[in-house]
C-alpha positions in Angstrom: 82.8 -107.5 44.9 83.6 -108.6 48.5 82.8 -112.3 48.1 84.8 -114.1 50.8 82.6 -115.6 53.5 85.0 -115.8 56.4 84.4 -113.4 59.3 86.8 -110.6 59.5 87.2 -107.4 61.6 88.6 -104.3 60.0 89.8 -101.6 62.5 90.1 -98.4 60.6 92.2 -95.7 62.3 92.7 -92.2 61.1 96.2 -91.0 61.6 97.2 -89.0 64.7 97.3 -85.2 64.7 99.8 -83.8 62.2 101.4 -80.4 62.1 99.1 -79.4 59.2 96.1 -80.6 61.1 97.1 -78.4 64.0 97.4 -75.4 61.6 94.2 -76.1 59.7 96.0 -76.8 56.4 94.2 -78.9 53.7 96.7 -81.8 53.3 95.7 -84.4 50.7 98.9 -85.7 49.1 101.0 -83.2 51.0 102.6 -84.4 54.2 103.7 -83.3 57.6 105.0 -84.9 60.8 103.0 -85.7 63.9 102.8 -83.2 66.6 103.8 -84.1 70.2 100.1 -84.6 70.9 99.8 -86.8 67.9 102.4 -89.2 69.2 100.5 -89.4 72.5 97.3 -90.1 70.6 99.1 -92.9 68.6 100.4 -94.5 71.8 97.0 -94.4 73.5 95.5 -96.0 70.4 98.1 -98.8 70.6 97.2 -99.5 74.2 93.5 -99.7 73.2 94.4 -102.4 70.6 96.4 -104.7 72.8 93.5 -107.1 73.4 92.0 -107.0 69.9 94.1 -109.8 68.4 95.4 -107.6 65.6 97.4 -109.7 63.2 98.5 -107.2 60.6 98.8 -103.4 60.2 98.3 -101.8 56.8 99.3 -98.2 56.4 99.4 -95.4 54.0 103.1 -94.5 53.2 102.4 -90.8 54.0 104.4 -89.8 57.1 101.4 -88.8 59.3 99.9 -92.3 58.8 103.1 -94.3 58.8 104.4 -92.7 62.0 101.0 -93.5 63.7 101.2 -97.0 62.4 104.8 -97.7 63.6 104.0 -96.3 67.0 101.2 -98.8 67.3 103.2 -101.6 65.7 106.0 -101.1 68.3 103.7 -101.9 71.2 101.9 -104.7 69.4 105.1 -106.4 68.2 104.0 -106.3 64.5 105.4 -105.1 61.2 103.7 -102.4 59.2 102.7 -103.2 55.6 102.8 -100.0 53.4 100.2 -99.8 50.6 100.1 -97.0 48.1 96.3 -97.5 47.7 95.8 -96.1 51.2 97.2 -92.6 50.3 94.8 -89.7 50.9 92.8 -88.5 48.0 94.5 -85.7 46.1 92.7 -82.4 46.5 94.5 -80.8 43.6 95.3 -77.1 43.7 93.6 -76.7 47.1 96.3 -78.6 48.9 98.4 -76.5 51.2 95.7 -73.9 51.7 93.9 -73.0 54.9 90.7 -74.9 55.3 88.8 -71.9 56.7 90.2 -69.6 54.1 88.8 -72.0 51.4 85.4 -71.9 53.1 85.5 -68.1 53.1 86.9 -67.5 49.6 85.5 -70.5 47.7 82.5 -71.1 49.9 79.9 -72.1 47.3 82.2 -74.5 45.4 83.7 -75.9 48.6 80.3 -76.5 50.3 79.0 -78.1 47.1 82.0 -80.5 47.1 81.4 -81.4 50.7 77.8 -82.0 50.0 78.4 -84.3 47.0 82.0 -84.8 45.7 80.8 -86.9 42.8 78.8 -84.1 41.2 81.0 -81.2 42.4 84.7 -81.9 42.1 87.4 -79.6 43.2 89.8 -78.1 40.6 92.4 -80.7 39.5 91.5 -83.1 42.3 92.0 -86.9 41.9 89.5 -88.5 39.6 86.7 -90.0 41.8 86.5 -93.2 39.6 90.2 -93.9 40.1 89.9 -93.1 43.8 87.0 -95.6 44.1 88.8 -98.3 42.2 92.0 -98.2 44.4 90.0 -98.3 47.6 87.8 -101.1 46.3 90.9 -103.1 45.2 92.5 -102.7 48.6 89.4 -103.9 50.4 89.1 -106.9 48.1 92.7 -107.9 48.7 92.3 -107.6 52.5 89.2 -109.7 52.5 90.9 -112.3 50.4 93.9 -112.5 52.9 94.2 -115.0 55.7 94.0 -112.3 58.4 90.9 -112.0 60.5 91.7 -109.0 62.7 93.2 -106.2 60.5 94.2 -102.7 61.4 94.2 -100.1 58.6 95.9 -96.7 59.3 95.1 -94.1 56.8 93.4 -90.8 56.1 89.9 -89.3 56.5 89.0 -89.4 52.8 90.4 -92.9 52.2 88.8 -94.3 55.3 85.4 -92.6 54.7 85.5 -94.2 51.2 86.0 -97.6 52.8 82.9 -97.1 55.0 80.8 -95.8 52.2 81.7 -98.6 49.7 81.4 -101.3 52.4 77.9 -100.2 53.4 76.7 -99.3 50.0 76.3 -95.6 50.8 78.1 -94.4 47.6 80.9 -91.8 47.5 78.4 -89.0 47.2 78.3 -89.4 51.0 82.0 -89.3 51.5 82.0 -86.2 53.6 78.9 -87.1 55.6 81.1 -89.3 57.7 83.5 -87.8 60.3 86.6 -89.4 61.8 88.8 -87.5 64.3 92.5 -88.0 64.6 93.0 -91.6 66.0 89.2 -92.2 65.8 88.6 -95.9 65.5 85.9 -97.3 63.1 85.2 -101.0 63.2 83.7 -102.9 60.3 82.7 -106.6 60.7 82.6 -108.7 57.6 80.4 -111.8 57.8 78.6 -114.0 55.2 79.4 -111.5 52.4 78.1 -108.4 54.2 79.6 -105.6 56.2 78.3 -104.4 59.5 79.3 -101.1 61.1 80.2 -101.8 64.8 81.8 -98.5 65.8 82.3 -95.1 64.1 84.9 -92.7 65.3 85.5 -94.5 68.7 87.5 -92.1 70.9 87.2 -93.6 74.4 91.0 -94.1 74.5 91.5 -90.3 74.3 89.3 -89.5 77.3 92.2 -88.4 79.5 93.8 -86.1 76.9 
């Protein structure tokens, strides 16, 4: 896995604030539009990327990610490549519920899942093996491409998985990583190995 030797930089960006984020709703495969603040966050992210030499933007097709990506693409003069493998993990029957209500009503199960989602799955959630496979396949394709500076706009779970798989942490640590809306994470790939350069970089949001 991950055999190309050419140096590449993967800029991972969690989507801007969505309406469900603002309301504390557990989203997963559900979707909602960006809030006005979300569009500002996306624009500030674009400005921060102007001098990074981004050559391609890959995005989840879900609205909150895609609208973040096209806002950035407009400023950078790039097209957005949609990829189904970047969709958020499905959280099954918990989708559409209040995050804090889940903590209150399903606290033991929910905390166990956050601690180790491999051992403690949510009811009817996406199979973790299938989730791992699609994220790994995406990474392998990106590393085999001709692009050196790559922006990936997706979701917390999907991007956490990229970091875990790239650094050999295992998906049991999926929720031990945190990314805010439009938090940048930078992975450098060189000589067959990944290096974490930034995690949840938020300097572009200092004036919000």
